[in-house]
ChimeraX commands (.cxc) that place a marker at each C-alpha (Angstrom):
marker #1 position 8.92,1.62,0.63 radius 0.5
marker #1 position 5.82,3.22,-0.89 radius 0.5
marker #1 position 5.67,6.34,-3.59 radius 0.5
marker #1 position 2.32,8.15,-4.67 radius 0.5
marker #1 position 1.79,9.13,-7.78 radius 0.5
marker #1 position -0.82,10.92,-10.12 radius 0.5
marker #1 position -1.78,9.57,-12.96 radius 0.5
marker #1 position -3.64,12.05,-15.37 radius 0.5
marker #1 position -6.46,12.24,-18.01 radius 0.5
marker #1 position -5.95,13.33,-21.45 radius 0.5
marker #1 position -8.20,14.61,-24.42 radius 0.5
marker #1 position -7.93,14.78,-28.00 radius 0.5
marker #1 position -8.04,18.24,-29.70 radius 0.5
marker #1 position -8.51,16.57,-33.26 radius 0.5
marker #1 position -8.55,12.81,-33.95 radius 0.5
marker #1 position -8.72,12.01,-38.15 radius 0.5
marker #1 position -8.69,8.05,-39.20 radius 0.5
marker #1 position -7.65,6.67,-42.38 radius 0.5
marker #1 position -7.00,3.17,-43.59 radius 0.5
marker #1 position -6.69,0.10,-42.26 radius 0.5
marker #1 position -3.30,-0.73,-41.76 radius 0.5
marker #1 position -1.30,-4.29,-42.63 radius 0.5
marker #1 position -0.83,-5.36,-38.97 radius 0.5
marker #1 position -4.91,-5.00,-38.92 radius 0.5
marker #1 position -5.15,-1.72,-36.71 radius 0.5
marker #1 position -6.11,2.00,-38.14 radius 0.5
marker #1 position -3.70,4.72,-39.33 radius 0.5
marker #1 position -4.62,7.56,-36.74 radius 0.5
marker #1 position -3.41,11.77,-36.85 radius 0.5
marker #1 position -4.61,12.85,-33.87 radius 0.5
marker #1 position -3.26,16.00,-31.57 radius 0.5
marker #1 position -3.33,14.89,-27.55 radius 0.5
marker #1 position -3.43,17.31,-24.02 radius 0.5
marker #1 position -3.18,16.10,-20.85 radius 0.5
marker #1 position -5.63,17.85,-18.47 radius 0.5
marker #1 position -5.43,17.84,-14.61 radius 0.5
marker #1 position -8.08,15.15,-13.71 radius 0.5
marker #1 position -6.04,12.52,-12.30 radius 0.5
marker #1 position -6.08,9.06,-10.62 radius 0.5
marker #1 position -4.35,8.22,-7.68 radius 0.5
marker #1 position -1.79,5.34,-7.42 radius 0.5
marker #1 position -0.06,4.56,-4.30 radius 0.5
marker #1 position 2.53,1.49,-5.02 radius 0.5
marker #1 position 4.11,-0.39,-1.88 radius 0.5
marker #1 position 7.02,-2.97,-2.04 radius 0.5
marker #1 position 6.72,-6.37,-0.62 radius 0.5
marker #1 position 4.86,-9.56,-0.42 radius 0.5
marker #1 position 4.47,-11.93,-3.27 radius 0.5
marker #1 position 3.70,-11.46,-6.30 radius 0.5
marker #1 position 1.30,-8.03,-7.94 radius 0.5
marker #1 position -1.75,-7.33,-6.04 radius 0.5
marker #1 position -3.82,-4.56,-7.76 radius 0.5
marker #1 position -6.93,-3.11,-5.99 radius 0.5
marker #1 position -9.10,-0.06,-6.84 radius 0.5
marker #1 position -11.70,1.86,-5.39 radius 0.5
marker #1 position -13.68,4.91,-6.54 radius 0.5
marker #1 position -15.00,4.78,-9.94 radius 0.5
marker #1 position -15.37,1.41,-10.95 radius 0.5
marker #1 position -12.72,-0.19,-12.45 radius 0.5
marker #1 position -11.70,-3.76,-12.89 radius 0.5
marker #1 position -8.72,-5.33,-10.25 radius 0.5
marker #1 position -6.16,-8.07,-10.52 radius 0.5
marker #1 position -4.88,-9.25,-13.74 radius 0.5
marker #1 position -7.65,-7.36,-15.74 radius 0.5
marker #1 position -6.42,-4.41,-14.73 radius 0.5
marker #1 position -3.80,-2.64,-17.38 radius 0.5
marker #1 position -1.72,-1.55,-13.92 radius 0.5
marker #1 position -1.65,-4.96,-13.33 radius 0.5
marker #1 position -0.14,-6.02,-16.91 radius 0.5
marker #1 position 2.50,-2.79,-16.47 radius 0.5
marker #1 position 3.91,-4.72,-13.33 radius 0.5
marker #1 position 4.21,-7.72,-14.69 radius 0.5
marker #1 position 5.83,-6.46,-18.16 radius 0.5
marker #1 position 8.20,-4.60,-15.48 radius 0.5
marker #1 position 8.85,-7.35,-13.40 radius 0.5
marker #1 position 10.30,-10.00,-16.23 radius 0.5
marker #1 position 12.12,-6.96,-17.99 radius 0.5
marker #1 position 13.97,-5.53,-14.72 radius 0.5
marker #1 position 14.28,-9.21,-13.49 radius 0.5
marker #1 position 12.62,-8.88,-9.99 radius 0.5
marker #1 position 11.73,-11.15,-7.91 radius 0.5
marker #1 position 10.11,-9.25,-5.00 radius 0.5
marker #1 position 6.25,-8.06,-4.51 radius 0.5
marker #1 position 4.41,-5.22,-4.89 radius 0.5
marker #1 position 1.16,-3.76,-3.92 radius 0.5
marker #1 position -0.74,-1.19,-6.74 radius 0.5
marker #1 position -3.53,0.61,-4.94 radius 0.5
marker #1 position -5.96,2.89,-7.52 radius 0.5
marker #1 position -8.40,6.04,-6.83 radius 0.5
marker #1 position -10.10,5.68,-9.97 radius 0.5
marker #1 position -10.89,9.47,-10.96 radius 0.5
marker #1 position -10.85,9.31,-14.60 radius 0.5
marker #1 position -14.20,7.21,-16.19 radius 0.5
marker #1 position -13.33,4.27,-18.00 radius 0.5
marker #1 position -14.65,3.72,-21.40 radius 0.5
marker #1 position -14.83,7.59,-21.72 radius 0.5
marker #1 position -12.19,8.33,-24.23 radius 0.5
marker #1 position -9.90,9.93,-21.40 radius 0.5
marker #1 position -6.98,7.69,-21.13 radius 0.5
marker #1 position -7.20,6.66,-17.72 radius 0.5
marker #1 position -6.55,2.92,-18.26 radius 0.5
marker #1 position -3.77,4.08,-20.32 radius 0.5
marker #1 position -2.21,6.33,-18.03 radius 0.5
marker #1 position -2.39,4.49,-14.72 radius 0.5
marker #1 position 0.05,1.93,-17.09 radius 0.5
marker #1 position 2.32,4.32,-17.46 radius 0.5
marker #1 position 2.34,5.83,-14.41 radius 0.5
marker #1 position 2.94,2.34,-12.73 radius 0.5
marker #1 position 5.73,1.35,-15.01 radius 0.5
marker #1 position 7.22,5.31,-14.17 radius 0.5
marker #1 position 6.83,4.92,-10.60 radius 0.5
marker #1 position 8.10,0.93,-10.26 radius 0.5
marker #1 position 10.93,2.74,-12.18 radius 0.5
marker #1 position 11.68,4.38,-9.12 radius 0.5
marker #1 position 10.86,2.50,-6.54 radius 0.5
marker #1 position 13.28,-0.38,-7.60 radius 0.5
marker #1 position 15.62,2.20,-8.82 radius 0.5
marker #1 position 16.05,0.03,-11.87 radius 0.5
marker #1 position 17.25,3.41,-13.79 radius 0.5
marker #1 position 15.40,2.54,-17.61 radius 0.5
marker #1 position 14.94,5.66,-19.22 radius 0.5
marker #1 position 12.05,7.89,-20.56 radius 0.5
marker #1 position 13.16,5.94,-24.06 radius 0.5
marker #1 position 13.03,2.76,-22.38 radius 0.5
marker #1 position 9.81,3.06,-20.46 radius 0.5
marker #1 position 8.23,3.72,-23.79 radius 0.5
marker #1 position 8.85,1.12,-25.67 radius 0.5
marker #1 position 7.74,-0.68,-22.26 radius 0.5
marker #1 position 4.62,1.31,-22.33 radius 0.5
marker #1 position 3.82,0.51,-26.57 radius 0.5
marker #1 position 3.60,-2.84,-25.66 radius 0.5
marker #1 position 0.29,-2.54,-23.04 radius 0.5
marker #1 position -1.15,0.09,-25.58 radius 0.5
marker #1 position -1.32,2.53,-27.76 radius 0.5
marker #1 position -1.79,5.29,-26.09 radius 0.5
marker #1 position 0.30,4.64,-23.06 radius 0.5
marker #1 position 3.86,6.04,-24.87 radius 0.5
marker #1 position 2.22,9.58,-24.47 radius 0.5
marker #1 position 1.57,9.81,-20.90 radius 0.5
marker #1 position 5.58,9.19,-20.70 radius 0.5
marker #1 position 5.81,13.17,-22.49 radius 0.5
marker #1 position 3.28,15.45,-23.43 radius 0.5
marker #1 position 1.71,17.60,-22.53 radius 0.5
marker #1 position 0.72,18.34,-26.03 radius 0.5
marker #1 position 1.85,15.94,-28.75 radius 0.5
marker #1 position 0.80,15.34,-32.05 radius 0.5
marker #1 position 0.32,11.17,-32.45 radius 0.5
marker #1 position 0.25,9.29,-35.53 radius 0.5
marker #1 position 0.69,5.53,-36.49 radius 0.5
marker #1 position -1.91,3.47,-34.18 radius 0.5
marker #1 position -1.17,6.63,-32.29 radius 0.5
marker #1 position 2.11,5.69,-30.88 radius 0.5
marker #1 position 4.06,7.76,-33.18 radius 0.5
marker #1 position 4.73,10.88,-31.26 radius 0.5
marker #1 position 6.13,14.66,-32.04 radius 0.5
marker #1 position 6.05,17.34,-29.09 radius 0.5
marker #1 position 3.56,20.66,-29.81 radius 0.5
marker #1 position 4.11,23.82,-28.67 radius 0.5
marker #1 position 2.35,23.47,-25.01 radius 0.5
marker #1 position -1.38,24.26,-25.65 radius 0.5
marker #1 position -2.54,27.94,-24.02 radius 0.5
marker #1 position -3.43,27.26,-20.08 radius 0.5
marker #1 position -7.69,26.80,-20.98 radius 0.5
marker #1 position -10.50,25.60,-18.82 radius 0.5
marker #1 position -12.45,22.57,-19.79 radius 0.5
marker #1 position -15.69,21.41,-18.83 radius 0.5
marker #1 position -16.07,17.60,-19.50 radius 0.5
marker #1 position -18.94,15.94,-19.74 radius 0.5
marker #1 position -19.52,11.98,-19.04 radius 0.5
marker #1 position -23.05,10.55,-19.82 radius 0.5
marker #1 position -22.69,7.99,-17.85 radius 0.5
marker #1 position -21.57,4.57,-19.98 radius 0.5
marker #1 position -18.42,3.35,-21.91 radius 0.5
marker #1 position -17.83,3.04,-25.86 radius 0.5
marker #1 position -16.71,0.14,-27.00 radius 0.5
marker #1 position -13.01,0.99,-28.94 radius 0.5
marker #1 position -13.23,-2.44,-31.10 radius 0.5
marker #1 position -16.76,-1.25,-31.81 radius 0.5
marker #1 position -15.87,1.96,-33.19 radius 0.5
marker #1 position -13.06,1.13,-35.02 radius 0.5
marker #1 position -15.19,-1.77,-36.53 radius 0.5
marker #1 position -18.07,0.55,-37.25 radius 0.5
marker #1 position -16.11,3.37,-38.44 radius 0.5
marker #1 position -16.68,4.75,-41.98 radius 0.5
marker #1 position -13.85,6.09,-43.69 radius 0.5
marker #1 position -13.50,8.81,-46.02 radius 0.5
marker #1 position -10.23,7.89,-47.86 radius 0.5
marker #1 position -8.83,11.22,-47.85 radius 0.5
marker #1 position -6.16,12.73,-45.27 radius 0.5
marker #1 position -7.15,16.30,-44.22 radius 0.5
marker #1 position -4.63,16.13,-41.33 radius 0.5
marker #1 position -1.70,17.80,-43.03 radius 0.5
marker #1 position -3.32,21.60,-42.22 radius 0.5
marker #1 position -3.96,20.78,-38.64 radius 0.5
marker #1 position -0.53,19.16,-38.29 radius 0.5
marker #1 position 1.28,22.53,-40.03 radius 0.5
marker #1 position -0.87,25.04,-37.68 radius 0.5
marker #1 position -0.26,23.12,-34.43 radius 0.5
marker #1 position 3.48,22.78,-35.16 radius 0.5
marker #1 position 3.42,26.76,-35.44 radius 0.5
marker #1 position 1.17,26.98,-32.14 radius 0.5
marker #1 position -1.52,28.36,-34.01 radius 0.5
marker #1 position -4.27,26.56,-32.08 radius 0.5
marker #1 position -6.86,29.61,-32.12 radius 0.5
marker #1 position -8.19,29.21,-35.57 radius 0.5
marker #1 position -7.66,25.65,-35.67 radius 0.5
marker #1 position -9.63,24.67,-32.63 radius 0.5
marker #1 position -12.92,26.74,-34.50 radius 0.5
marker #1 position -13.14,23.97,-37.31 radius 0.5
marker #1 position -11.37,21.06,-35.48 radius 0.5
marker #1 position -13.38,17.67,-35.49 radius 0.5
marker #1 position -13.35,14.42,-34.27 radius 0.5
marker #1 position -14.13,11.63,-37.20 radius 0.5
marker #1 position -15.79,8.83,-34.67 radius 0.5
marker #1 position -18.60,11.37,-33.69 radius 0.5
marker #1 position -20.90,11.21,-36.84 radius 0.5
marker #1 position -21.05,7.15,-35.75 radius 0.5
marker #1 position -20.76,6.95,-31.80 radius 0.5
marker #1 position -23.27,9.83,-32.29 radius 0.5
marker #1 position -25.86,7.61,-34.22 radius 0.5
marker #1 position -25.95,4.75,-31.78 radius 0.5
marker #1 position -25.92,7.40,-28.46 radius 0.5
marker #1 position -27.85,10.33,-28.89 radius 0.5
marker #1 position -27.31,11.84,-25.44 radius 0.5
marker #1 position -23.14,11.96,-26.17 radius 0.5
marker #1 position -24.17,14.10,-29.47 radius 0.5
marker #1 position -26.59,16.55,-27.41 radius 0.5
marker #1 position -23.75,16.61,-24.72 radius 0.5
marker #1 position -21.61,18.40,-28.02 radius 0.5
marker #1 position -24.42,20.48,-29.30 radius 0.5
marker #1 position -25.48,21.88,-25.37 radius 0.5
marker #1 position -21.61,22.38,-25.03 radius 0.5
marker #1 position -21.29,24.51,-28.75 radius 0.5
marker #1 position -24.50,26.33,-27.14 radius 0.5
marker #1 position -22.83,27.58,-23.75 radius 0.5
marker #1 position -20.48,28.72,-26.21 radius 0.5
marker #1 position -17.74,26.22,-25.85 radius 0.5
marker #1 position -14.94,26.50,-28.63 radius 0.5
marker #1 position -13.96,23.84,-29.21 radius 0.5
marker #1 position -16.75,21.20,-28.05 radius 0.5
marker #1 position -15.49,18.11,-29.33 radius 0.5
marker #1 position -15.68,13.91,-28.03 radius 0.5
marker #1 position -12.90,12.85,-26.96 radius 0.5
marker #1 position -11.14,9.40,-28.45 radius 0.5
marker #1 position -14.04,7.13,-29.08 radius 0.5
marker #1 position -15.75,8.30,-26.97 radius 0.5
marker #1 position -18.39,8.71,-24.73 radius 0.5
marker #1 position -17.15,11.89,-23.26 radius 0.5
marker #1 position -17.49,15.04,-24.47 radius 0.5
marker #1 position -15.11,18.25,-23.52 radius 0.5
marker #1 position -15.78,22.19,-24.27 radius 0.5
marker #1 position -12.90,24.69,-23.86 radius 0.5
marker #1 position -14.35,27.60,-21.88 radius 0.5
marker #1 position -13.45,31.26,-21.49 radius 0.5
marker #1 position -12.68,31.02,-17.85 radius 0.5
marker #1 position -13.28,28.77,-14.89 radius 0.5
marker #1 position -16.64,30.70,-13.93 radius 0.5
marker #1 position -17.96,30.06,-17.33 radius 0.5
marker #1 position -16.98,26.01,-16.91 radius 0.5
marker #1 position -18.20,25.67,-13.52 radius 0.5
marker #1 position -21.61,27.15,-14.60 radius 0.5
marker #1 position -22.20,24.96,-18.00 radius 0.5
marker #1 position -21.06,21.96,-14.98 radius 0.5
marker #1 position -24.07,22.94,-13.11 radius 0.5
marker #1 position -26.67,22.57,-15.48 radius 0.5
marker #1 position -25.36,19.25,-16.29 radius 0.5
marker #1 position -25.51,17.74,-13.19 radius 0.5
marker #1 position -28.88,19.24,-12.85 radius 0.5
marker #1 position -29.54,16.56,-16.17 radius 0.5
marker #1 position -27.50,13.81,-14.05 radius 0.5
marker #1 position -24.62,13.86,-16.32 radius 0.5
marker #1 position -21.25,13.60,-14.94 radius 0.5
marker #1 position -19.08,16.78,-15.03 radius 0.5
marker #1 position -15.13,17.62,-14.70 radius 0.5
marker #1 position -14.07,20.89,-14.41 radius 0.5
marker #1 position -10.46,20.65,-15.49 radius 0.5
marker #1 position -7.35,22.56,-16.50 radius 0.5
marker #1 position -5.04,21.63,-19.70 radius 0.5
marker #1 position -0.98,20.99,-18.14 radius 0.5
marker #1 position 1.62,23.18,-19.33 radius 0.5
marker #1 position 4.20,20.83,-18.45 radius 0.5
marker #1 position 5.02,16.50,-18.57 radius 0.5
marker #1 position 3.36,15.05,-16.19 radius 0.5
marker #1 position 6.30,12.03,-15.46 radius 0.5
marker #1 position 9.16,13.86,-14.19 radius 0.5
marker #1 position 10.44,17.00,-12.14 radius 0.5
marker #1 position 7.44,18.90,-11.36 radius 0.5
marker #1 position 5.33,17.25,-13.64 radius 0.5
marker #1 position 1.90,16.45,-11.87 radius 0.5
marker #1 position 2.52,12.91,-11.47 radius 0.5
marker #1 position 4.95,13.44,-8.41 radius 0.5
marker #1 position 3.64,16.80,-6.62 radius 0.5
marker #1 position 0.15,16.01,-7.17 radius 0.5
marker #1 position -2.49,18.19,-8.69 radius 0.5
marker #1 position -2.74,21.89,-8.20 radius 0.5
marker #1 position -6.42,22.26,-8.54 radius 0.5
marker #1 position -8.99,20.78,-7.65 radius 0.5
marker #1 position -10.45,18.31,-10.35 radius 0.5
marker #1 position -8.40,15.20,-9.05 radius 0.5
marker link #1:1,2 radius 0.2
marker link #1:2,3 radius 0.2
marker link #1:3,4 radius 0.2
marker link #1:4,5 radius 0.2
marker link #1:5,6 radius 0.2
marker link #1:6,7 radius 0.2
marker link #1:7,8 radius 0.2
marker link #1:8,9 radius 0.2
marker link #1:9,10 radius 0.2
marker link #1:10,11 radius 0.2
marker link #1:11,12 radius 0.2
marker link #1:12,13 radius 0.2
marker link #1:13,14 radius 0.2
marker link #1:14,15 radius 0.2
marker link #1:15,16 radius 0.2
marker link #1:16,17 radius 0.2
marker link #1:17,18 radius 0.2
marker link #1:18,19 radius 0.2
marker link #1:19,20 radius 0.2
marker link #1:20,21 radius 0.2
marker link #1:21,22 radius 0.2
marker link #1:22,23 radius 0.2
marker link #1:23,24 radius 0.2
marker link #1:24,25 radius 0.2
marker link #1:25,26 radius 0.2
marker link #1:26,27 radius 0.2
marker link #1:27,28 radius 0.2
marker link #1:28,29 radius 0.2
marker link #1:29,30 radius 0.2
marker link #1:30,31 radius 0.2
marker link #1:31,32 radius 0.2
marker link #1:32,33 radius 0.2
marker link #1:33,34 radius 0.2
marker link #1:34,35 radius 0.2
marker link #1:35,36 radius 0.2
marker link #1:36,37 radius 0.2
marker link #1:37,38 radius 0.2
marker link #1:38,39 radius 0.2
marker link #1:39,40 radius 0.2
marker link #1:40,41 radius 0.2
marker link #1:41,42 radius 0.2
marker link #1:42,43 radius 0.2
marker link #1:43,44 radius 0.2
marker link #1:44,45 radius 0.2
marker link #1:45,46 radius 0.2
marker link #1:46,47 radius 0.2
marker link #1:47,48 radius 0.2
marker link #1:48,49 radius 0.2
marker link #1:49,50 radius 0.2
marker link #1:50,51 radius 0.2
marker link #1:51,52 radius 0.2
marker link #1:52,53 radius 0.2
marker link #1:53,54 radius 0.2
marker link #1:54,55 radius 0.2
marker link #1:55,56 radius 0.2
marker link #1:56,57 radius 0.2
marker link #1:57,58 radius 0.2
marker link #1:58,59 radius 0.2
marker link #1:59,60 radius 0.2
marker link #1:60,61 radius 0.2
marker link #1:61,62 radius 0.2
marker link #1:62,63 radius 0.2
marker link #1:63,64 radius 0.2
marker link #1:64,65 radius 0.2
marker link #1:65,66 radius 0.2
marker link #1:66,67 radius 0.2
marker link #1:67,68 radius 0.2
marker link #1:68,69 radius 0.2
marker link #1:69,70 radius 0.2
marker link #1:70,71 radius 0.2
marker link #1:71,72 radius 0.2
marker link #1:72,73 radius 0.2
marker link #1:73,74 radius 0.2
marker link #1:74,75 radius 0.2
marker link #1:75,76 radius 0.2
marker link #1:76,77 radius 0.2
marker link #1:77,78 radius 0.2
marker link #1:78,79 radius 0.2
marker link #1:79,80 radius 0.2
marker link #1:80,81 radius 0.2
marker link #1:81,82 radius 0.2
marker link #1:82,83 radius 0.2
marker link #1:83,84 radius 0.2
marker link #1:84,85 radius 0.2
marker link #1:85,86 radius 0.2
marker link #1:86,87 radius 0.2
marker link #1:87,88 radius 0.2
marker link #1:88,89 radius 0.2
marker link #1:89,90 radius 0.2
marker link #1:90,91 radius 0.2
marker link #1:91,92 radius 0.2
marker link #1:92,93 radius 0.2
marker link #1:93,94 radius 0.2
marker link #1:94,95 radius 0.2
marker link #1:95,96 radius 0.2
marker link #1:96,97 radius 0.2
marker link #1:97,98 radius 0.2
marker link #1:98,99 radius 0.2
marker link #1:99,100 radius 0.2
marker link #1:100,101 radius 0.2
marker link #1:101,102 radius 0.2
marker link #1:102,103 radius 0.2
marker link #1:103,104 radius 0.2
marker link #1:104,105 radius 0.2
marker link #1:105,106 radius 0.2
marker link #1:106,107 radius 0.2
marker link #1:107,108 radius 0.2
marker link #1:108,109 radius 0.2
marker link #1:109,110 radius 0.2
marker link #1:110,111 radius 0.2
marker link #1:111,112 radius 0.2
marker link #1:112,113 radius 0.2
marker link #1:113,114 radius 0.2
marker link #1:114,115 radius 0.2
marker link #1:115,116 radius 0.2
marker link #1:116,117 radius 0.2
marker link #1:117,118 radius 0.2
marker link #1:118,119 radius 0.2
marker link #1:119,120 radius 0.2
marker link #1:120,121 radius 0.2
marker link #1:121,122 radius 0.2
marker link #1:122,123 radius 0.2
marker link #1:123,124 radius 0.2
marker link #1:124,125 radius 0.2
marker link #1:125,126 radius 0.2
marker link #1:126,127 radius 0.2
marker link #1:127,128 radius 0.2
marker link #1:128,129 radius 0.2
marker link #1:129,130 radius 0.2
marker link #1:130,131 radius 0.2
marker link #1:131,132 radius 0.2
marker link #1:132,133 radius 0.2
marker link #1:133,134 radius 0.2
marker link #1:134,135 radius 0.2
marker link #1:135,136 radius 0.2
marker link #1:136,137 radius 0.2
marker link #1:137,138 radius 0.2
marker link #1:138,139 radius 0.2
marker link #1:139,140 radius 0.2
marker link #1:140,141 radius 0.2
marker link #1:141,142 radius 0.2
marker link #1:142,143 radius 0.2
marker link #1:143,144 radius 0.2
marker link #1:144,145 radius 0.2
marker link #1:145,146 radius 0.2
marker link #1:146,147 radius 0.2
marker link #1:147,148 radius 0.2
marker link #1:148,149 radius 0.2
marker link #1:149,150 radius 0.2
marker link #1:150,151 radius 0.2
marker link #1:151,152 radius 0.2
marker link #1:152,153 radius 0.2
marker link #1:153,154 radius 0.2
marker link #1:154,155 radius 0.2
marker link #1:155,156 radius 0.2
marker link #1:156,157 radius 0.2
marker link #1:157,158 radius 0.2
marker link #1:158,159 radius 0.2
marker link #1:159,160 radius 0.2
marker link #1:160,161 radius 0.2
marker link #1:161,162 radius 0.2
marker link #1:162,163 radius 0.2
marker link #1:163,164 radius 0.2
marker link #1:164,165 radius 0.2
marker link #1:165,166 radius 0.2
marker link #1:166,167 radius 0.2
marker link #1:167,168 radius 0.2
marker link #1:168,169 radius 0.2
marker link #1:169,170 radius 0.2
marker link #1:170,171 radius 0.2
marker link #1:171,172 radius 0.2
marker link #1:172,173 radius 0.2
marker link #1:173,174 radius 0.2
marker link #1:174,175 radius 0.2
marker link #1:175,176 radius 0.2
marker link #1:176,177 radius 0.2
marker link #1:177,178 radius 0.2
marker link #1:178,179 radius 0.2
marker link #1:179,180 radius 0.2
marker link #1:180,181 radius 0.2
marker link #1:181,182 radius 0.2
marker link #1:182,183 radius 0.2
marker link #1:183,184 radius 0.2
marker link #1:184,185 radius 0.2
marker link #1:185,186 radius 0.2
marker link #1:186,187 radius 0.2
marker link #1:187,188 radius 0.2
marker link #1:188,189 radius 0.2
marker link #1:189,190 radius 0.2
marker link #1:190,191 radius 0.2
marker link #1:191,192 radius 0.2
marker link #1:192,193 radius 0.2
marker link #1:193,194 radius 0.2
marker link #1:194,195 radius 0.2
marker link #1:195,196 radius 0.2
marker link #1:196,197 radius 0.2
marker link #1:197,198 radius 0.2
marker link #1:198,199 radius 0.2
marker link #1:199,200 radius 0.2
marker link #1:200,201 radius 0.2
marker link #1:201,202 radius 0.2
marker link #1:202,203 radius 0.2
marker link #1:203,204 radius 0.2
marker link #1:204,205 radius 0.2
marker link #1:205,206 radius 0.2
marker link #1:206,207 radius 0.2
marker link #1:207,208 radius 0.2
marker link #1:208,209 radius 0.2
marker link #1:209,210 radius 0.2
marker link #1:210,211 radius 0.2
marker link #1:211,212 radius 0.2
marker link #1:212,213 radius 0.2
marker link #1:213,214 radius 0.2
marker link #1:214,215 radius 0.2
marker link #1:215,216 radius 0.2
marker link #1:216,217 radius 0.2
marker link #1:217,218 radius 0.2
marker link #1:218,219 radius 0.2
marker link #1:219,220 radius 0.2
marker link #1:220,221 radius 0.2
marker link #1:221,222 radius 0.2
marker link #1:222,223 radius 0.2
marker link #1:223,224 radius 0.2
marker link #1:224,225 radius 0.2
marker link #1:225,226 radius 0.2
marker link #1:226,227 radius 0.2
marker link #1:227,228 radius 0.2
marker link #1:228,229 radius 0.2
marker link #1:229,230 radius 0.2
marker link #1:230,231 radius 0.2
marker link #1:231,232 radius 0.2
marker link #1:232,233 radius 0.2
marker link #1:233,234 radius 0.2
marker link #1:234,235 radius 0.2
marker link #1:235,236 radius 0.2
marker link #1:236,237 radius 0.2
marker link #1:237,238 radius 0.2
marker link #1:238,239 radius 0.2
marker link #1:239,240 radius 0.2
marker link #1:240,241 radius 0.2
marker link #1:241,242 radius 0.2
marker link #1:242,243 radius 0.2
marker link #1:243,244 radius 0.2
marker link #1:244,245 radius 0.2
marker link #1:245,246 radius 0.2
marker link #1:246,247 radius 0.2
marker link #1:247,248 radius 0.2
marker link #1:248,249 radius 0.2
marker link #1:249,250 radius 0.2
marker link #1:250,251 radius 0.2
marker link #1:251,252 radius 0.2
marker link #1:252,253 radius 0.2
marker link #1:253,254 radius 0.2
marker link #1:254,255 radius 0.2
marker link #1:255,256 radius 0.2
marker link #1:256,257 radius 0.2
marker link #1:257,258 radius 0.2
marker link #1:258,259 radius 0.2
marker link #1:259,260 radius 0.2
marker link #1:260,261 radius 0.2
marker link #1:261,262 radius 0.2
marker link #1:262,263 radius 0.2
marker link #1:263,264 radius 0.2
marker link #1:264,265 radius 0.2
marker link #1:265,266 radius 0.2
marker link #1:266,267 radius 0.2
marker link #1:267,268 radius 0.2
marker link #1:268,269 radius 0.2
marker link #1:269,270 radius 0.2
marker link #1:270,271 radius 0.2
marker link #1:271,272 radius 0.2
marker link #1:272,273 radius 0.2
marker link #1:273,274 radius 0.2
marker link #1:274,275 radius 0.2
marker link #1:275,276 radius 0.2
marker link #1:276,277 radius 0.2
marker link #1:277,278 radius 0.2
marker link #1:278,279 radius 0.2
marker link #1:279,280 radius 0.2
marker link #1:280,281 radius 0.2
marker link #1:281,282 radius 0.2
marker link #1:282,283 radius 0.2
marker link #1:283,284 radius 0.2
marker link #1:284,285 radius 0.2
marker link #1:285,286 radius 0.2
marker link #1:286,287 radius 0.2
marker link #1:287,288 radius 0.2
marker link #1:288,289 radius 0.2
marker link #1:289,290 radius 0.2
marker link #1:290,291 radius 0.2
marker link #1:291,292 radius 0.2
marker link #1:292,293 radius 0.2
marker link #1:293,294 radius 0.2
marker link #1:294,295 radius 0.2
marker link #1:295,296 radius 0.2
marker link #1:296,297 radius 0.2
marker link #1:297,298 radius 0.2
marker link #1:298,299 radius 0.2
view
């Protein structure tokens, strides 16, 4: 048997980082949003052990891929003895702050649960996903959520208005470990008003003053990332923000035509660009993009 699924990317509409926790992680406050830029994942039952293959954008294969770790965890948890082949077509760049690896892991867990009929609940899959990474649980829910703790404590938010985004990727990754190690913390928590506005679905005024705490440190080391944000702001993007720890920057456009116009000029500068839409329903589950495939041309 075989199953084909789509694993969507995410952007951070807001990202604040507080102090270091006793477990060594940082306390975060962020708004996560799914978009329809997707990796394609085909899972085939049979053979011996776990085989992970990848093509498209650069991505590790075999045991180095988070999808392999997801399958290994699933097999041990559910006492599965057979083998599986996981083929990934990468469209989401790695090290961009878009959650591609985490999304692949979540989608792999979801697909294996369907393929082997193990009947794990969404809560059970989420618990497994949390063992793989802080971003993984979000991809079982969404499409818009408030995340705190290490990023794994999630609260659903009113759906973000369906919007066109232009995402610019400068072609290199930013190390998440480096970003957290070198982050300069303010010591204050400025996220309370942001969460209140988001819970009310009052996104428009929120986004005009949104921020990403990692921008300052990343911009200082990688000026081209700052230039991406400045370009999108000059085009009229509201907001224009780096996502995650970078290196990708997104800008919200009024129309698809606006986003395509901005994209053309960035392509001339040699930047990888993606024109995408925000999702309005959870990606995994009945009718979600994970099962039905993308509705646009981004994936």
